[in-house]
N, C-alpha and C positions, 0 to 999 in steps of 0.2 A: 666915432670910428668904428665901423661895421665889425672888420676882421683882426685880430693881431695874430699874427703867424711867428711861430719860432721854426727856423731853419737850422739844421745840422751841418749845412757847409754853405759855402758862397754861391755855388754853381745851381744847386737846388733852389735856392732863394731867389737866384735870378729867374730861372724859369717860373717860378711860381709868380714872380712879381709880372712878368711879361703876360702870363696868361690872365692874370686879374686886371691888368691895364687894356689888354685885347677887348676885354667883355665889359670896359666901360668904368672901372675903378679907377679912382685916384689912387694911386699907389705910393708909398715911401719906402724904400729899402735901405737899411742901415747895415754896414758892416760892425759887426760888435754891437755892444749898447751903449749910445751916446747918453752923455751926462742927463741931458734934459729931453727925454724921449717924447714928453709931452709937447714941447715948443715944435719939435720936429714934426710930430703927426698933426698937428693943429688941422689942418684942411684935407687931412687923407681919409679914404674910405677904407683904406688897408695899410697896415704897416708891417712889413715882412723884416725879422730880425736877422740877419746871418751870422750865425755863430760858427767857429771852427771845433766842432765838438764831438765829431764823428769818430775820432781814433784817439783821444785823449782818455785818461782813466775815467771811468764811469762815475767816481764819485764828483770830479771835476766837471763832467758834461753835466750831471744832475743840477749841480750848484748854479753853473751858466743859464741853464734853461730854466730854473727857478726863478733866476733873478730877472730874466726876459719877461718871463709870465707876469711876476709883480708889476714889472716896469708898466706892461701893455694895458695891464688892469688900471693901474693909475693914470695912464693917458686916455683911459676910456673905452678900451676894446670891450664889445659886447659879447663876441665869437671867439675861439680859439682855434688855432690849428698847428699841429706840431708837422713839420714838413721832414722827413728823412727821406734818404734816397730810394729811388725806385727800383734799384736793384737789391735793396734791402740789406745791401753788404754791412757788414758789421763782425764781431766776434761771436763767440758763445757767451763771453760775459757783458757783453753789450755794445754800442751803447743804447740803441734803439729801445730795448726792452726797460732798461732801468729809467730813463727818461721818461718814457712814456707812463709808467708806472708813478714815478713822483708828481708828473703832471696831473694824471688822474686823483692822486690823493690831493694834490693842492686845489682841484677844482671840484673835489667831492664827488665823483663820479664813479659809480659801479663797473662801469663797462665802458668799452671803447670799441672803434672799429678799426683794423689794420688792413690796408690794403694797399701795397705798395705796387701800384701800375701807372704806366705812363704809356698808352698806346703808340702816342705820336712818336714814339722812341722805341717802340718794338716791346714793352715791357709790358706783360699781361700777368694775370693769376687766373689759373683754372684748378678747382678744386682743392685748392690749398696751395698749389704748386706754382713758383714763379717761373716764367719763361721770358727768354730773351729772343724775341722774333719767334722762332720755330723750335727752338731748343730748350731745354729745361735749362736754369741758369747754372747748374751742376755739369753741364755739357758745354758750358761758354766760356770765353776768355775770362770771364769773371771767377771762375774756379780756381784761378791762380793768381789773383790780385795780390800785390806785394804787403798790402796792410789789412786787407779786410777779403780773405778769401771765402767764395761763397761755394763750398762743396754739399750743400744739402739745400735741393730746392723745395722742401717741405715746410712752408713757413708755421705750421702750427708748431712742428718740432723746434725750429730755428728760436722763436719768441719764448718757447716753453723753457728754453735753457737760459734765457735771459731775465726771467722774471717770476717771483713767486704767485702772482696772479693767475687764476686759471685762463687757460687759452684754447678756444675752440674755433671751428670752422662752420660756418654757414654756409652749405653747399648751394650749388646754383640752383638745383631745384626747388629749394626755400626760397631763393631771392626771386625766381620768377613764378612763386606761389602766390596766393590770396593776399590782398592788402593785410597787414598785421602779421604774417607769416616768420618775418625775421623777429619782430617783438616778442610774439610768442616762444619761439625756439630760445631766443636769449635768457628771456625770463624764466622758462624752464630747466635750463641747462644749470647744473649745480657749480 
């Protein structure tokens, strides 16, 4: 298995599964974590585990996501992906930050990239600010979501409130810079 993905909801898991399948991968999507993921995933290039972890208590979301990560590892996944909502809807306590931080610790990672965009659905990020089509997310209907209102479009601020890990912006100019510019900025940032 090339890719093991942990999704925080069914819709996002399905979107990811469709994208991977359309690009030639043999994909298995599960709803929750099956008893024998290895048997389910035997012939798959990618396995996407759909959890319902976006709005539950953060400690439960972390535990579910770590269980999925361990099961994907045991099933032979070589790469891992945490699929959260492209509107980054969450609360100040999580669950995106706590789950991402726990997965980083599990995989012994010092840094990771968070870029919740899905241009096909009008979700883009510019200079660290999340847009829904041509509006900041804080000016979109998502600002009044009943469970996960998004009133702050600044993703550095949002994620910083959810994790003790440092959160930094890699600006567009750096992204467009010379090869190695991103790595140089990330390693130079305390």
